[in-house]
C-alpha positions as CSV (number, residue, x, y, z in Angstrom):
1,X,25.0,-27.0,28.8
2,X,24.7,-28.4,25.3
3,X,28.4,-29.1,24.4
4,X,28.4,-28.0,20.7
5,X,26.6,-24.8,21.6
6,X,29.0,-24.1,24.5
7,X,32.1,-24.6,22.3
8,X,30.5,-22.6,19.5
9,X,29.9,-19.7,21.9
10,X,33.6,-19.9,23.0
11,X,34.8,-19.8,19.4
12,X,32.5,-16.9,18.7
13,X,34.0,-14.8,21.5
14,X,37.6,-16.0,21.3
15,X,40.2,-14.5,18.9
16,X,42.1,-16.6,16.5
17,X,45.9,-16.7,16.6
18,X,45.8,-15.7,12.9
19,X,45.1,-12.0,12.4
20,X,43.7,-12.7,8.9
21,X,41.1,-15.0,10.3
22,X,40.0,-12.3,12.9
23,X,39.8,-9.7,10.2
24,X,37.6,-12.0,8.0
25,X,35.3,-12.7,10.9
26,X,34.9,-9.0,11.7
27,X,34.2,-8.2,8.1
28,X,31.7,-11.0,7.7
29,X,29.8,-9.8,10.8
30,X,29.9,-6.2,9.5
31,X,28.6,-7.3,6.1
32,X,25.7,-9.3,7.6
33,X,24.7,-6.2,9.7
34,X,24.8,-3.9,6.7
35,X,22.9,-6.3,4.6
36,X,20.1,-6.8,7.2
37,X,19.9,-3.0,7.8
38,X,19.7,-2.3,4.0
39,X,16.9,-4.8,3.5
40,X,14.9,-3.5,6.4
41,X,15.4,0.2,5.3
42,X,14.3,-0.6,1.8
43,X,11.2,-2.5,3.0
44,X,10.3,0.3,5.4
45,X,10.7,2.8,2.6
46,X,8.4,0.9,0.3
47,X,5.8,0.5,3.2
48,X,5.9,4.3,3.6
49,X,5.5,4.9,-0.1
50,X,2.6,2.4,-0.2
51,X,0.9,4.2,2.6
52,X,1.6,7.6,1.0
53,X,0.3,6.5,-2.4
54,X,-2.9,4.9,-0.9
55,X,-3.6,7.9,1.3
56,X,-4.8,9.8,-1.8
57,X,-7.2,7.1,-2.9
58,X,-8.3,6.3,0.6
59,X,-9.3,9.9,1.2
60,X,-11.6,9.6,-1.8
61,X,-12.8,6.0,-1.8
62,X,-15.3,4.7,0.8
63,X,-14.8,1.5,2.9
64,X,-17.3,-0.3,0.6
65,X,-18.8,0.8,-2.7
66,X,-21.9,-0.8,-4.3
67,X,-21.9,-0.7,-8.1
68,X,-24.4,-2.0,-10.7
69,X,-23.5,-5.5,-12.0
70,X,-24.5,-4.4,-15.5
71,X,-25.3,-1.0,-17.0
72,X,-24.6,2.4,-15.4
73,X,-27.5,2.7,-12.9
74,X,-29.6,0.7,-10.5
75,X,-32.7,1.6,-8.5
76,X,-32.7,1.8,-4.7
77,X,-36.1,1.4,-3.1
78,X,-37.2,2.7,0.3
79,X,-37.4,-0.8,1.7
80,X,-33.8,-1.5,0.6
81,X,-32.6,1.7,2.1
82,X,-34.3,0.8,5.4
83,X,-32.6,-2.6,5.3
84,X,-29.2,-1.1,4.7
85,X,-29.7,1.4,7.5
86,X,-30.4,-1.5,9.9
87,X,-27.2,-3.5,9.0
88,X,-24.8,-3.9,11.9
89,X,-21.5,-2.3,11.1
90,X,-22.8,0.3,8.7
91,X,-22.2,3.8,10.1
92,X,-23.4,5.9,7.1
93,X,-24.2,5.5,3.5
94,X,-24.4,8.0,0.6
95,X,-25.9,7.8,-2.8
96,X,-24.3,9.1,-6.0
97,X,-24.9,9.3,-9.7
98,X,-22.2,9.7,-12.2
99,X,-22.0,10.5,-15.9
100,X,-19.6,11.9,-18.5
101,X,-20.3,15.5,-19.4
102,X,-18.9,18.3,-21.5
103,X,-17.9,21.4,-19.6
104,X,-17.4,24.9,-21.1
105,X,-16.2,28.1,-19.7
106,X,-15.0,31.3,-21.4
107,X,-14.2,29.6,-24.7
108,X,-12.4,26.8,-22.9
109,X,-13.9,23.3,-22.8
110,X,-13.1,19.9,-21.2
111,X,-14.7,16.5,-21.0
112,X,-15.1,15.4,-17.3
113,X,-17.4,13.4,-15.1
114,X,-20.4,14.9,-13.3
115,X,-20.8,13.3,-9.8
116,X,-24.0,14.1,-8.0
117,X,-23.9,13.2,-4.3
118,X,-26.4,13.5,-1.4
119,X,-25.9,15.2,1.9
120,X,-24.5,12.1,3.6
121,X,-21.5,12.1,1.3
122,X,-19.6,14.3,3.8
123,X,-20.1,11.8,6.5
124,X,-18.8,8.9,4.4
125,X,-15.9,10.7,2.7
126,X,-13.8,13.3,4.5
127,X,-14.2,15.9,1.9
128,X,-13.4,18.8,4.1
129,X,-9.8,17.5,4.4
130,X,-9.2,17.8,0.6
131,X,-10.7,21.2,0.1
132,X,-8.0,23.5,-1.4
133,X,-10.0,26.7,-1.6
134,X,-13.6,27.8,-0.8
135,X,-15.9,25.3,0.8
136,X,-18.0,22.2,0.2
137,X,-21.4,23.6,-0.7
138,X,-23.5,21.8,-3.2
139,X,-26.7,23.7,-2.6
140,X,-27.2,25.3,-6.0
141,X,-23.4,25.3,-6.5
142,X,-20.6,22.8,-7.4
143,X,-17.2,21.7,-6.3
144,X,-14.4,21.1,-8.9
145,X,-10.9,19.6,-8.8
146,X,-8.0,22.0,-9.0
147,X,-6.9,20.4,-12.3
148,X,-10.3,21.2,-14.0
149,X,-10.3,24.6,-12.4
150,X,-6.9,25.5,-13.9
151,X,-7.9,24.0,-17.3
152,X,-11.1,26.0,-17.5
153,X,-9.9,29.1,-15.7
154,X,-12.7,28.8,-13.1
155,X,-13.1,31.1,-10.1
156,X,-15.0,30.6,-6.9
157,X,-18.4,32.2,-6.8
158,X,-18.1,33.8,-10.2
159,X,-21.8,34.5,-10.8
160,X,-21.1,36.6,-13.9
161,X,-19.4,33.8,-15.7
162,X,-20.9,30.4,-14.6
163,X,-19.6,27.0,-15.7
164,X,-21.7,25.5,-18.5
165,X,-22.6,21.8,-18.3
166,X,-23.8,19.9,-21.5
167,X,-25.0,16.3,-21.5
168,X,-26.2,14.4,-24.6
169,X,-29.9,13.7,-24.4
170,X,-30.9,10.1,-24.8
171,X,-33.1,9.2,-27.8
172,X,-36.7,8.5,-27.1
173,X,-37.5,4.9,-28.1
174,X,-41.2,5.6,-29.0
175,X,-40.6,8.7,-31.1
176,X,-37.4,7.4,-32.6
177,X,-35.8,10.8,-32.5
178,X,-35.4,14.1,-30.8
179,X,-38.2,16.0,-32.5
180,X,-37.8,19.0,-34.9
181,X,-36.1,22.0,-33.3
182,X,-35.2,20.2,-30.1
183,X,-31.6,20.3,-28.8
184,X,-29.7,17.0,-28.8
185,X,-28.2,17.8,-25.3
186,X,-29.3,19.1,-21.9
187,X,-27.6,22.3,-20.8
188,X,-27.3,23.8,-17.3
189,X,-25.1,26.4,-15.6
190,X,-23.5,26.2,-12.2
191,X,-21.2,28.3,-10.1
192,X,-18.2,27.0,-8.1
193,X,-18.3,27.0,-4.3
194,X,-15.0,25.2,-3.7
195,X,-11.9,23.6,-5.2
196,X,-10.5,20.2,-4.0
197,X,-7.1,18.8,-4.4
198,X,-6.4,15.0,-4.0
199,X,-4.2,13.8,-6.8
200,X,-3.7,14.8,-10.5
201,X,-6.0,12.1,-12.1
202,X,-8.9,12.8,-9.8
203,X,-8.4,16.6,-9.8
204,X,-8.9,16.6,-13.5
205,X,-11.8,14.2,-13.6
206,X,-14.7,15.1,-11.3
207,X,-17.2,18.0,-10.9
208,X,-19.3,17.5,-7.8
209,X,-22.9,18.6,-7.6
210,X,-26.0,17.8,-5.5
211,X,-27.7,14.5,-6.3
212,X,-31.0,16.1,-7.1
213,X,-29.4,18.5,-9.6
214,X,-27.5,15.7,-11.3
215,X,-30.6,13.4,-11.5
216,X,-32.7,16.2,-13.1
217,X,-29.9,17.0,-15.5
218,X,-29.6,13.4,-16.5
219,X,-33.4,12.9,-16.6
220,X,-33.3,10.1,-14.0
221,X,-35.9,9.4,-11.3
222,X,-35.0,10.1,-7.7
223,X,-34.5,6.3,-7.0
224,X,-32.0,5.8,-9.8
225,X,-28.3,6.0,-8.8
226,X,-24.9,4.9,-10.0
227,X,-23.3,3.8,-6.8
228,X,-23.8,3.6,-3.0
229,X,-20.9,4.6,-0.7
230,X,-20.6,3.1,2.8
231,X,-18.7,4.0,5.9
232,X,-18.3,1.2,8.3
233,X,-17.9,1.2,12.1
234,X,-14.6,0.1,13.7
235,X,-14.2,-3.6,13.6
236,X,-17.0,-4.2,11.1
237,X,-16.8,-7.4,9.0
238,X,-16.4,-6.2,5.4
239,X,-17.1,-9.6,3.8
240,X,-20.2,-10.2,5.8
241,X,-21.6,-6.7,5.1
242,X,-20.8,-7.1,1.4
243,X,-22.7,-10.4,1.3
244,X,-25.7,-8.8,3.1
245,X,-25.7,-5.9,0.7
246,X,-25.7,-8.2,-2.3
247,X,-28.7,-10.1,-0.8
248,X,-30.6,-6.9,0.0
249,X,-30.1,-5.6,-3.6
250,X,-31.2,-8.9,-5.1
251,X,-27.7,-9.8,-6.5
252,X,-27.9,-7.0,-9.1
253,X,-24.9,-5.2,-7.8
254,X,-21.2,-5.7,-7.1
255,X,-19.7,-4.7,-3.7
256,X,-16.1,-3.6,-3.7
257,X,-13.7,-2.6,-0.9
258,X,-10.8,-0.1,-1.3
259,X,-8.3,-2.7,-2.4
260,X,-10.7,-3.9,-5.2
261,X,-11.5,-0.3,-6.2
262,X,-7.8,0.3,-6.7
263,X,-6.7,-3.2,-7.7
264,X,-4.3,-1.9,-10.3
265,X,-2.5,0.4,-7.8
266,X,-2.3,-2.4,-5.2
267,X,-0.9,-4.9,-7.7
268,X,1.7,-2.4,-8.9
269,X,2.8,-1.5,-5.4
270,X,3.0,-5.2,-4.3
271,X,4.9,-6.2,-7.4
272,X,7.4,-3.4,-6.9
273,X,7.8,-4.4,-3.3
274,X,8.4,-8.1,-4.1
275,X,10.8,-7.2,-6.9
276,X,12.9,-5.0,-4.6
277,X,12.8,-7.6,-1.8
278,X,14.1,-10.2,-4.2
279,X,16.9,-7.9,-5.5
280,X,18.1,-7.1,-2.0
281,X,17.8,-10.8,-1.0
282,X,20.3,-11.6,-3.7
283,X,22.6,-9.0,-2.2
284,X,22.1,-10.6,1.1
285,X,22.9,-14.0,-0.4
286,X,26.2,-12.6,-1.8
287,X,26.9,-11.2,1.7
288,X,26.3,-14.5,3.4
289,X,28.8,-16.2,1.0
290,X,31.3,-14.3,3.2
291,X,29.9,-16.2,6.1
292,X,30.6,-19.5,4.4
293,X,34.2,-18.5,3.7
294,X,34.7,-17.2,7.2
295,X,33.4,-20.5,8.7
296,X,35.6,-22.6,6.5
297,X,38.6,-20.4,7.5
298,X,37.6,-21.0,11.1
299,X,37.3,-24.8,10.6
300,X,40.8,-24.9,9.0
301,X,42.2,-22.7,11.8
302,X,40.6,-24.9,14.5
303,X,41.2,-28.3,12.9
304,X,43.7,-29.2,15.6
305,X,41.0,-28.5,18.3
306,X,38.5,-30.5,16.2
307,X,40.9,-33.5,16.3
308,X,41.2,-33.1,20.0
309,X,37.4,-33.0,20.4
310,X,37.1,-36.0,18.2
311,X,39.5,-38.1,20.4
312,X,37.6,-36.9,23.5
313,X,34.5,-38.6,22.2
314,X,32.6,-36.0,20.0
315,X,31.4,-37.4,16.7
316,X,31.9,-35.8,13.3
317,X,28.3,-34.8,13.4
318,X,28.6,-33.0,16.7
319,X,31.8,-31.2,15.6
320,X,30.0,-30.1,12.5
321,X,27.2,-28.8,14.7
322,X,29.7,-26.5,16.5
323,X,30.5,-24.6,13.4
324,X,26.9,-24.7,12.2
325,X,25.7,-23.1,15.4
326,X,28.4,-20.6,15.3
327,X,27.3,-19.5,11.8
328,X,23.6,-19.4,12.8
329,X,24.4,-17.2,15.9
330,X,26.5,-14.8,13.8
331,X,23.8,-14.4,11.2
332,X,21.0,-13.9,13.7
333,X,23.0,-11.6,15.9
334,X,24.0,-9.6,12.8
335,X,20.4,-9.5,11.6
336,X,19.2,-8.2,15.0
337,X,21.9,-5.5,15.2
338,X,21.2,-4.5,11.6
339,X,17.5,-4.2,12.3
340,X,18.3,-2.1,15.4
341,X,20.5,0.3,13.4
342,X,18.0,0.5,10.6
343,X,15.2,1.2,13.1
344,X,17.1,4.2,14.6
345,X,17.6,5.6,11.1
346,X,13.9,5.0,10.2
347,X,12.8,6.5,13.5
348,X,14.9,9.6,12.9
349,X,13.4,10.0,9.4
350,X,9.9,9.8,10.8
351,X,10.6,12.4,13.5
352,X,13.0,14.8,11.8
353,X,12.5,14.1,8.0
354,X,16.1,14.6,7.2
355,X,15.7,13.0,3.8
356,X,13.3,15.0,1.7
357,X,11.6,14.6,-1.7
358,X,10.9,18.3,-1.8
359,X,11.2,21.3,0.6
360,X,7.8,20.5,2.0
361,X,7.6,16.7,1.8
362,X,9.8,14.3,3.7
363,X,10.5,10.9,2.2
364,X,7.8,8.6,3.6
365,X,8.8,5.6,5.7
366,X,6.9,3.3,7.9
367,X,8.0,0.9,10.7
368,X,6.1,-2.4,10.5
369,X,6.7,-5.5,12.6
370,X,5.9,-7.5,9.5
371,X,9.0,-6.2,7.9
372,X,11.0,-7.1,11.0
373,X,9.7,-10.7,10.6
374,X,10.6,-10.7,6.9
375,X,14.1,-9.6,7.5
376,X,14.7,-12.0,10.4
377,X,13.1,-14.8,8.5
378,X,15.3,-14.2,5.5
379,X,18.5,-13.9,7.5
380,X,17.6,-17.1,9.4
381,X,16.9,-19.2,6.3
382,X,20.0,-17.9,4.5
383,X,22.2,-18.1,7.6
384,X,21.1,-21.7,8.2
385,X,21.9,-22.7,4.6
386,X,25.3,-20.9,4.7
387,X,26.2,-22.5,8.0
388,X,25.1,-26.0,6.9
389,X,27.2,-25.7,3.7
390,X,30.3,-24.5,5.6
391,X,29.9,-27.2,8.3
392,X,30.1,-30.0,5.7
393,X,33.8,-29.1,5.4
394,X,34.3,-31.0,8.6
395,X,34.9,-34.7,7.7
396,X,37.1,-37.6,8.7
397,X,39.8,-36.6,6.2
398,X,40.1,-33.2,7.8
399,X,40.4,-34.7,11.3
400,X,43.0,-37.2,10.2
401,X,45.2,-34.6,8.5
402,X,45.1,-32.2,11.4
């Protein structure tokens, strides 16, 4: 067996003749375990919060979304539709058109966005999972967010008091105006078939109607749309499909995935995660200062043994390696036990939800092997540095004065 490692293992298991040294060693090991557990719990908590936050946008955003490179609309020809249908990896696609509108109901008004979608929209976006009341029926009716419904006091299938939609009418270039007596806006009425609930910003923003109804209201031709939503098959190559879509649509569009559609949210979550990791890493660094002190105490306590080993033929470098390996083993073992303890706590939270945000919502956590690697990697790097610094205390002067 490798001599420095064998001796390091014996020192790790053996008790010192000094009770103070034993107490310091136990406390050092305990602090490393607690530090590793705390770091893993915090990272798992942020992973859970990230999944929870993104679940709202993921339930509303498609896997890929095609948007015009300039302007609000682009035209999709029959040949382009056929080419998109034949793409490998595309399960379904849905067309939509979107425009800002003015909504009015019973002397209450609100500016919102009209989003006209086709029948395939339900296949691309799991709309049934976000319906709060009523149903998703866009045949002659509309679906509204719960925020808009509360603001405008809307009721489902209220045929006696329909919702009024007003859209500014574009100026005609040839005539140069609207014409005498003509209204400067297009007006239409709709009843509500259902109410959806996703998250506050979206719930107060969109009114869903059929694509045909929205195109007629906006005075657009049937080929003119605002976006194309795509659902991909399992294992599909997003980058390749995005490139193919761009080629089919003659480079006039921009193709974005979920991360790009919510770039601000992703950046915020990642920044918070990194900031929290750095803060707890500083805590772990402070904890591992105890390891440096404990190793130095061990070196001083065992300096007589070190002198004996030196006279038996071990070099100063090999004696240093004994204490270095002892520190590395302590830090790694503490990290593994800390992760084990934290995993039990996280698992119990995932199963029982003992820590709750509200009566109906448990604090979200997520067990990820990536976080295990991050914690072990951090513990390993810091443990190696702390052990190396402490092992430098072994020198010829210490051996001679033993």
